[in-house]
N, C-alpha and C positions, 0 to 999 in steps of 0.2 A: 035812367031806364037802360040806357045804353051799357053800363056797368051791369046790370043784372043780366042783360041779354047775354053779355060776354062771358060772365060766371056760369052761367046756364051751360053755354056752350062747352066751356072748359071741363065741365062735369062729364058730360056727355062723351064728349071724346076721349076722357080718362078711363070709361067704364065699358065702351063698346069694344067688342071683340074683333069679329069679321068685317064689320062696318066701319073700323076706326078711320080708314083712309078715306071712304066716301065721306064720312061727317066732317073730315078735316076739310075736305075741298068744298063742302057746303059753307062752313064755316067761312072759309076766305071769301066765298063768293059773297056771303052775307054781309062781311065786313067790308069788302069792296063797293057793295049796293049802298050801303049806310054811309060810306066815306065819300062816295062820288055826290050823294045828295049834300051833305056837308059841304065839299068844295063848292057846289053850284051857287049854294047860298053866299058862301065865301067870296066866288068871283063875282056876285051880282053886289057885293057891296055891303052885304049883312055883316060879314065877318070882314074886315079889310086888312091885308098886311100893309097896307100903307099907313095905318091908323097910329103907329108907334113911329112915324118919320122915317122909315128905312124904304127905300126904293126895291120893290120886288123885280122889275124889268119883265119885259115881253116875253123873255124865254124862260121866266120862274116855272119851274115843274109843277104838274098837277100832284106827283107822289109827295113833293114837300109838305103842300098844304094838307094833304090829307092825313099825311102822319103827324101833323102837328095837332089835328084834332082827336087823334086817337092816344097820344101818349098819356093824358092825364087818366086814361081808363084802364090801363093794362097791368097786370103785374109784371115788373120789370126784372128783366134776365140780367143776371150780374156783370156778364161783359160788357151789357149796354148803359150800365150806369156811368155816364160821363156828359159833362156839358156839352150842348150842341156846338160842334167846332166851327161853326159860321151861322150865328143867329141871325138869320136874315129878317126875322120879325121884332128884332129890335128890343126884344124882353131879356131880363136876365135870368137864366134857367137855374133854380134851386136845385132840381133833381137829378143833374148832370146826366143827363139822358142823350144817348146817340143812337143812331143807327145805320145800317148799311145805306138806305136811301138817301140821308143827308151826304154822307162823304162822296158816293159816287155821282150822285146829281150835280154836286157841285163843279165836277170837271166837265159835265154835259153841257150845263148852262151855257157856255160862252163858244159851243160848237154846235148843238143840234139845231140851231136856227138856219143854219145853211148848210146842212150835212143831209145829202140824198139819202142817208139811211136812218134817217131819225126816227122814223116809225119803228123799224127794227129795234133802235136802241132803246125805245120808249117801252116796247113790250118786253125786252129784257129786265129792265128797271122795274116794271110792274112786277114781274116773275120774283126778281130779287126781294121787292120790298114785301111781297106776302109771305115770302119764305121767312122774312124777318120777323114779321108779326108773329109767327107761330113759334119761332124761337124765343120773342120777348116773353111769351105767357108762361116760360119755365114750367110746362105740361110735364110730370113725372118725376121732377126734382123732391127733395126731402125739404120737412120742416128743418130750419137751423134748430141744433139741440142742446146747444151749451147757454148757459145761465148769462142773463143779461140785467141782473142785480144790480141796482146803484151801491158804489162804495161810501161807506160813512165818511164824513169830513174829519172826523177824529180819529181814523183808522191809523194804526201804527204798524212798523214792518221789522219789528226787533224779533219777532218768532217766526218770520216768514221762514219756510224751507222749500228748495227745487222740488217741484212736483215730478221732476223725472221726464225722459224723453220718450221717443217712438209713440206719441199721443198724437191725435189730429191726422193720422196715415190717410184718410181719405183725402188729403190734399198734396200728397205726396208727388204726384205726375202731374200737377199744375192744372187740375179740373177744378171745376165749380160746381161742388155736390149739392149746393142747398140753395131752395127757393128764396128769393129776396123780396118780400114786401114792403110797400110803404109801413106798415105797422112794424114791422122787424127793424127797420132803418131808423125809424123814429125811437124806439126803445135802447137801440144802440146808441143813438146821441145823447140821449138822457143818461145813460151808464157814462158816455164818455165826457159829459159834463161833470159828473161826480168826481171822475178821476183826475181831470185837469187840473183840479185844485190842488192835489198832491204835487203835481210835477212845479206847479206855479212856486209851492212851498219849497220844493227843493232848489228852485233857482234863487228865491229869495235867501234861504239859508246860505248856498254857496257864495252869492254875491255879497251876503252880510259879512261872510269871514273875508274875502277879498278887500272890500272896502276898510274893514277894520285893520288889517295888518299889511295890507300891500297895494293900497290903491295908488294907481298910475304906474305899478310895476307891472314886468311882463307876466309873471305869475305869481300865485301865493303857494306856498308850500303848507298842504293839510295838517301835518303833524308839528313841524316846528314853528309854526306860525310867523312866516316873515316872508318877504318880497323876495323875487329870484328874476334876475335879469337873463334870459334865454335868447331874446329875438333882438338885442341891440338896443335895449333902452327904449322901445317904441312903443310904450303902454299897450301891449299885446291882449293881453284876456281883457282889457276895459275897450279897446277898440273893436276887438272881436265879437264882443257881447251886447254891443248897442242895439242890433235889432230884435235880440231876443229880448232883452228888456221892452223894447217898443211892442212887440207884438204879445208879450205878456200882461201887458197894460201896467208896467211897472214905469210909468213916467217922471215921477220923481226922481228917480233914480238915474233915469236916461238923460235927463237936464242937467243933474249933477257932472254924470261924466261929460256931457258935453260941455260945461264950464271948465272942466280939467282939460279937454282938448284944446279949446280955444286959449286957455292961458298958459298950458305948459306942454302941450306937445311938440317936439321938436326932434330932427335929425341931425343936430349937433353933437349929441353925444354917441350917435350910432356910428359903428364901425362897418365893418364886412357883415351882411345877413343873406340869407337864403332869397334870391330874387324871387323863386316861387312862391315860398310860404310868407314873405311879406306881402306877394301881391295878393295872395287868395284872402289873407287873414286880415291885413292892416288895411290895403286899398280896397279890398271887397268890402269891408266893414264899415270904412267911411261912406262909401259909395251908396250901401244898402242903406245906412242911418240917413243920408241926405235922399234919398229915393223916398222913404218913408215920413220924413218929418220936414223935408224941404227947406231945411235951415242951412243956409250958406257956409256956414262955419265948417260945415262937414266936406263941401265941396271944395272950398278954397285948401282945406288941408290935404283933400285928395289930389288936387291938381296938384300941390306942391310936392309931394309924395311921388306922383307918378312921373314928374320930369326927373327925379333922382333915380328913379327904377330903369328908365330908359338910358341911362348911363351903362345898364347890363351889356347893351350892345356894342361891343367895340366897333371902333372906325373901320368902315369897310366889310364888315362881316354881317352875316343875317340871322345868326342864332345867338341868343342872350346867353350870358356866362351864368353858372350856377351861383357865383355869389357878386355882389355889388356893394361898393362901400357907400352909404347915405350920406357920407360927411364931405369925402372929397372925389367921388365919382370914379374912383378905380372899379376894376372887375377882375375875377380871376375864375377859374375852375373849382370843380369839387374837389376835395381834400382827398377822397376816397375812390373818384372813379375817372378813369382819363377818357373825356369825353362829355357828351351831353345826354341827358336822359328825355325820351320822347315825352313822358308826364310833365317835365318841368317845362319844357319849351313849348309844350301844346296845351298848356294850361293856365295863360295868362291873358288870353284873347277877349272873354266876355267883361272883365273889367277895364281893360283898356278900350275897348268898344265903346262901352258905356260912358265912359270918361270923355272920349270923343264927340258922342252924341251930345252930351250936355253941354259942353263947352263949345262944341262947334270948331273943335282944333281937330282935323284929322291925323295927326301924325301919331296919336297914341295907337289907333286902330290900324292904320297903314303898317307900321313899323311889326306889328305883332300878328296881324292876318299875313304878311308875307312868309312868315314861318310855317302856315297851314300849307299855303301855296306851293313850297318848296317841299314838305313833307307828303302832299298830295302828287305831286311830280314824281316821286320816290315811290310811291306806292308798291308794295309788293302784289303779286297776281291775286293772291287771296284776302288782301287787305288788312294782314295781321303784321305790325311793326315789331321787328326787335328793339327792346328798351333802350340799346346803345347806340348814339348816332354820333356823326362830326361832319361839320361842313368844309369841303374840298372844292376850290374853284367855283363857289357859289352853287354848290349842288350838296345833296344829302348823301352820305354813305353811311352804311351800318357797319357797327364794328362788334357786334355779338351776335348770338343766334336765339336768344332766348325769348320766347313768346308768353307774354303772360297778361291777364287781365287784373293782376294784383299789384303790388307796389313796384314804382318805377315805370309804370304804362297805364295805368288804371284811368286817370283824369282825362288823359288824350283822347279816348274813346267816348268819353262822358262830353267832352266839348264838342267833337263832333256834331252830334245832337244839337246840343244844347246852344251854340251860335247859330245854327239854322234857324231854331225856335227863336231866338232874341231877334234877329233880324225879320221877322214875320213870314217864316217860310219862303223868302225869296231868291236866297242863294244857294242853288242848287248842289255846288260842289260839296258842301258839308254834308247835306242830307245823303249824298252819294257815297262818301267817304265812309259814313256809318253804317249804311246799308250793306255794302261791300264788305266791312269788317265783321259785321254780325254775320253775314254768310257764312264768311270764314271761320268765323269761330263754332257755328255750328258744324261746320264741315269738319272741323279739327279738334276742338277742345272741350265741346260738350259731352261729358261721360255720365254714367250710371252706375251706382255703386250695385255689387252683386247681391247682397244681402237685403236691404230695406227699399231697393230701387230709388237711392237719393240722386238728384240731378246735382253736378258739380262742374266747375270749369278746371280742368287740369292746365297745368303750364308745358310748354314744350321746350326742349332743350336740344338745340343741335338735330332737330327733326325726331327725338325721341320724347313720349309724354312723361311728366312727373306727375303723379296723382297726389297732388297736395293742393289746397285752395287757401288764400288769406282770407282773413275776416274782410280785408278791403274790397274783395271782388262781391261782398254782399251788395253795394250798390248797385249792380248789375241787375238785380232783380226789378227794382223800381226803374231804371233807366229802359229795360227792355219793353218794360209797361208802357211807360210815356211814349216811345218809339211806335208802340203799337197803336196806340190811340191817336198818334198824329200821322200815321203812315199815309202817304200820299195816295196809295191804292187804296185805302179805306180800312176801316176798323176789320171788316168780315173778310177781307182777303186773305187768303193762303198764308203770305208772309207775316200778317200781323198776327194773325192767330198762333201762329208757330211762335211768334217772339213773346205773345202774352201768355202762352202756356210754359214756355221756357222760363220765362220772368218769375212765373208763382210759383214753378217747381224749384227753381232755385232758391227763392225767397223761405220756402218751407225748410229745404237744407241748411239754410243759415239760422232758421229759428231751431232747429235740430241741434244745431251748433252750441247753442245756449242750454236749451233742454236737457242736454245728456249730460251735461258738466256737473258735478257736486252743488257748484255754487248757482248754479242756472245763469252762469255769465261765460260766453265764448272764448275761447283761445285766441291767440293773436293768428295762427295758423293751424290746419289741421292736414292729416294725413291719411289718405283712403288706402285701406288693404283688403284683397280678397277675403270674404268671409268673416270681415269684423267692422264693415263700412268704414269709420274714421275713429282716429285720438287725436290728441294735441300732438302738433309736431314739435320734433327733438328742438329743446330751447326755444319753444313758442307756446308754452303752456300759460304765457301772461296775457291780461287784458289792460290795455291803455286807455280805458273810457271812451273807446271808439264809437262813431254813429252809424257806421253803414247799413246793418241790419235795420236800424229804424228808421234810416231813410227809405229802405224799401217798403218797410211797414206801410208808413204813412203816403208813401204816393200809390200803393195799391189799394190802400183804405179809402184815400181820396177818390181814385178812378172808379172801383169796382163797388165801393160801399160795403164790402164784405167785412161783418163784425170780429172775423176771426183774426185780423192783423192788428185791430185794437187789443184784443185778448193776449196775444203774442208780446206786443210791446208793453202790455201792463205788467206781464211775467218778469219781462226784463228790468223794466223800472223798479219792480220789486226787489228783485234781486239787487240791484244796484243799492237801493236803500239800505237792504240789509248787511252788504258784505263791502261797500266801497264808501260808507259814510264814516267821516271822522268828526271830532268835535265843532269843527269849523266848515269843513266842506267834503271833497270826495277826493280819493285818491285810488290810483292804480292797483291792481292785483297783480301778484307774481306768480300764482299758480289759480288756476279756476277751479281746481279739485280740491283745494284745501280749505276747508271750512273754519277753520281755526286760527288761518291767518289775520294780520291787519294790515290794511292797505298801505301803499308805498308812501312815502312824502313827496309827492307829486300829481300835479293835476294840470294838465294840457287846455290851454286856452279853448280848443276845440270841444270840450265837454260842454261848456256853458253856450257856445256858438252853435254847434251843431247837435250834439246828443240830446240836451235837454230841449233844443228848439224842436226836434224832430218828434221826439217824444211828446212835447206839449201839442203840437200841431195835429199829431195822430189822433188826440183826444179832443180835440177843438172843432166841433161842427159848426161853428160860427166863424170860423177865420176867415180875413178879408184874402187871404194868399189863394190865387187863383193859377193853378200851375198850366191850366190848358190855353187860357185867354189872356191872360195880365202879365204873370210873373215867371222870370226863370231864375233859378238858382245857380249860383256859382257852386264850385265844389267844397266851397266851406260853408254850405247852407245859407249863404247872403242873398236873399231874393230882391231881385230889382225887375222893374217894368221892363217889357218888352219895347221894341222902337214904335212899331204901329200905335201902341197905347200912349207913348210918349207924346206921338205925334198928334194923335187925336185930342189929347189934353191940353196939348199946347195951343193948337187951334181953337179949341173950346174956350180958351183964356184969353185969348188974342181978341 
């Protein structure tokens, strides 16, 4: 009955002219009245927040109880589709709904009981809540116009052609143009399930080529059909792919890979390897495989590798060297750069902190966290770090003046937010570094193209903007959205809404980086020019099977439930199937505008570890991955439980 009343009210609000605002106020009052009645029943014991084993507490807000009754009855606004960030009622939310009242009230619960201004605070919350209700109704938004038809399980891609760019322009500014209804979301989920089988088939195909021609090698060559050792004979592709196999349901293949790791994985043949790449690919891969399977083979091998990686820190120094010898413990700097890179020293923390958490040995976390402490002490006024650094007398010094969210800096900013999430949002330094950097990014680097209004992040060289953007930067769309949905100020705060809007707009640009190329696949980097939007950068027209755009499509799809991100990801996947597939695997492209080329004879491990994983998760509405409450991804797309979840599960098992 309440649902019918709400629908009738929505129709009237949309059709009245001069009386529109009066009717809106009446609707709010009516809704408040109904919900107060429901709340009275709830507080009298008919609907108890204690029934699920969670203690509401004396200070639990009336607004939270009211909102919990309304949620199932309303049409959901796109930005609000997210799991309740603090599920006080002990239930697992399947509709990913949150709202301003939940986030704001969480801060007030611990203070209002003893605050002389509590009545004023409650009045402000009530007003904020009623505004949120009206916003959630999605009044005035259009119906989603694009097809949600399922894909045939026998569909092929050999005749696929890129449909071209400049489409979906209603998304260019980061807006949410369409009304999202439960029926629409359900149809999108059904379509996604029909698509995910094709992504699974792609993984099975590529994994089959690897196991047949290069099992245990670092990489397989997709044309010459042989193993290739690029990462120190560490079984890089095998280790990097473990959690992809697990999440896609390929358990037989997963356990076969486990047996190889148990019986053959060793660092005795390894020489110098990249400290950064080995940490994110191999250590991260082993830890994620352990986190999902709980098989101690992975933990034992991870701890063995973690010990060797600590040798990257020279005696008496605080920054790790770019390369470490896994066999004899030697270390040395980069062969091409004098100094260290912020991305490399600032992207080893999530893995080492997890290893410390599981082993109860804090040395891994302490050594790597201290790097962040030093970087925080050296923080520039706008939070934006030059990518070249060195250490003198125990302090960080910058050795160049290039600011970028692309190569050599990118994942350092990613880990600012994700370390904070990993620790359960209890370590404010990391979130403060992130918020400061994102403010600096908006002040300095966020740009809009003059032709189509595309949002992009420029580089800055010695104070001058370079209007280029790496494909690597495309991870920022998802990161900004994740930061907005977890913002301590609340999702409806000006800061969170700004970041979410920028993240969406940037992700649309990244989609256009694919759609405007002849193959439907993005270049490695693009150059913006007045009057022409962008074109592939000089010597940057290649594609290395990178995942970053698909990463943002997944995160934004998960958080907002807008089907458009699945549509864009499906186009990208179709293009990869059409132009990157060989007879045994997939290969990189030399020119994304040449539809007649054959792929290169190289396939990075991250294609299986990241690209196919994100494409699969994007089309998997049934995933166990929970990026708001349970998991954090390292920069190589290896999901691991956050610390509060580990603590809760350990307590439950004790």
